[in-house]
C-alpha positions as YAML, in Angstrom:
chain: A
units: angstrom
residues:
- id: 1
  name: MET
  ca: [89.95, 112.61, 81.60]
- id: 2
  name: THR
  ca: [87.62, 111.45, 84.34]
- id: 3
  name: ARG
  ca: [88.19, 108.05, 85.87]
- id: 4
  name: ILE
  ca: [84.94, 106.09, 86.04]
- id: 5
  name: SER
  ca: [86.21, 103.32, 88.28]
- id: 6
  name: GLN
  ca: [89.35, 101.30, 88.86]
- id: 7
  name: VAL
  ca: [90.13, 97.66, 89.54]
- id: 8
  name: GLU
  ca: [93.24, 97.44, 91.73]
- id: 9
  name: ASP
  ca: [96.24, 95.16, 91.17]
- id: 10
  name: ARG
  ca: [95.31, 93.75, 87.77]
- id: 11
  name: GLY
  ca: [97.43, 93.52, 84.63]
- id: 12
  name: ALA
  ca: [94.65, 92.53, 82.25]
- id: 13
  name: VAL
  ca: [92.99, 92.89, 78.89]
- id: 14
  name: VAL
  ca: [89.41, 94.19, 79.10]
- id: 15
  name: ALA
  ca: [86.12, 93.66, 77.26]
- id: 16
  name: TRP
  ca: [82.89, 95.50, 78.17]
- id: 17
  name: SER
  ca: [79.63, 93.55, 78.24]
- id: 18
  name: PRO
  ca: [77.61, 94.05, 75.03]
- id: 19
  name: ILE
  ca: [74.37, 93.28, 76.90]
- id: 20
  name: TYR
  ca: [72.39, 96.44, 77.69]
- id: 21
  name: SER
  ca: [70.97, 95.10, 80.96]
- id: 22
  name: HIS
  ca: [74.52, 94.25, 82.15]
- id: 23
  name: ALA
  ca: [76.37, 97.31, 80.82]
- id: 24
  name: ASP
  ca: [78.29, 97.65, 84.12]
- id: 25
  name: VAL
  ca: [80.02, 94.27, 83.68]
- id: 26
  name: ILE
  ca: [83.50, 93.85, 82.23]
- id: 27
  name: ALA
  ca: [85.56, 90.75, 81.53]
- id: 28
  name: LEU
  ca: [89.22, 90.84, 82.62]
- id: 29
  name: GLY
  ca: [91.75, 88.36, 81.25]
- id: 30
  name: THR
  ca: [95.03, 88.47, 83.15]
- id: 31
  name: LYS
  ca: [98.20, 89.16, 81.16]
- id: 32
  name: ASP
  ca: [100.68, 88.34, 83.92]
- id: 33
  name: SER
  ca: [100.88, 86.32, 87.12]
- id: 34
  name: GLY
  ca: [100.55, 89.42, 89.28]
- id: 35
  name: GLY
  ca: [103.39, 88.39, 91.54]
- id: 36
  name: VAL
  ca: [101.71, 85.15, 92.58]
- id: 37
  name: GLY
  ca: [104.86, 83.05, 92.22]
- id: 38
  name: PHE
  ca: [107.25, 81.29, 89.89]
- id: 39
  name: ASP
  ca: [105.04, 78.20, 89.53]
- id: 40
  name: ASP
  ca: [102.04, 80.13, 88.22]
- id: 41
  name: TYR
  ca: [102.09, 80.10, 84.41]
- id: 42
  name: GLY
  ca: [98.36, 80.35, 83.76]
- id: 43
  name: GLY
  ca: [95.90, 83.19, 83.71]
- id: 44
  name: GLU
  ca: [92.51, 84.04, 85.12]
- id: 45
  name: LEU
  ca: [89.27, 85.24, 83.57]
- id: 46
  name: GLU
  ca: [87.20, 87.47, 85.86]
- id: 47
  name: LEU
  ca: [83.83, 89.14, 85.47]
- id: 48
  name: CYS
  ca: [83.58, 92.41, 87.41]
- id: 49
  name: ASP
  ca: [80.59, 94.62, 88.13]
- id: 50
  name: MET
  ca: [81.94, 98.17, 87.81]
- id: 51
  name: LYS
  ca: [78.69, 99.68, 89.23]
- id: 52
  name: ILE
  ca: [78.95, 102.77, 87.02]
- id: 53
  name: THR
  ca: [75.17, 103.21, 86.81]
- id: 54
  name: CYS
  ca: [74.85, 103.73, 90.58]
- id: 55
  name: PRO
  ca: [73.36, 107.06, 91.68]
- id: 56
  name: GLU
  ca: [75.58, 110.11, 91.25]
- id: 57
  name: GLY
  ca: [77.64, 111.12, 94.23]
- id: 58
  name: SER
  ca: [78.31, 107.56, 95.35]
- id: 59
  name: GLN
  ca: [81.74, 105.95, 94.89]
- id: 60
  name: PRO
  ca: [80.93, 102.22, 94.63]
- id: 61
  name: THR
  ca: [83.77, 99.73, 94.62]
- id: 62
  name: PRO
  ca: [84.01, 97.31, 91.67]
- id: 63
  name: GLN
  ca: [83.06, 93.76, 92.67]
- id: 64
  name: VAL
  ca: [84.30, 90.46, 91.19]
- id: 65
  name: ILE
  ca: [81.17, 88.46, 90.38]
- id: 66
  name: GLY
  ca: [82.90, 85.40, 88.92]
- id: 67
  name: SER
  ca: [86.31, 84.01, 88.02]
- id: 68
  name: ILE
  ca: [87.95, 80.94, 86.55]
- id: 69
  name: LYS
  ca: [91.59, 79.87, 86.25]
- id: 70
  name: THR
  ca: [92.98, 79.18, 82.77]
- id: 71
  name: THR
  ca: [96.06, 77.33, 81.55]
- id: 72
  name: THR
  ca: [97.30, 80.28, 79.49]
- id: 73
  name: ARG
  ca: [97.48, 84.04, 79.87]
- id: 74
  name: PHE
  ca: [95.42, 86.44, 77.78]
- id: 75
  name: SER
  ca: [96.80, 88.71, 75.08]
- id: 76
  name: SER
  ca: [93.34, 89.78, 73.81]
- id: 77
  name: LEU
  ca: [89.73, 89.27, 74.79]
- id: 78
  name: GLY
  ca: [86.41, 89.47, 72.96]
- id: 79
  name: TRP
  ca: [83.02, 89.14, 74.59]
...
């Protein structure tokens, strides 16, 4: 299997954007605190541009384009 792209250091549930003009965007809802600390019991919702429609031969790095903290962690995610 070929890896399209990878987001480092995330334990998350994923949902791809259903919008054709933003097909490179995914939503990530964190499932764990990621080693942040004992006081962190919430989660985070992030939107990432995976840049998979960039020209062939390039290896673009995924970019976080938005995020928000939540009071709970995610077990599933729907766009």
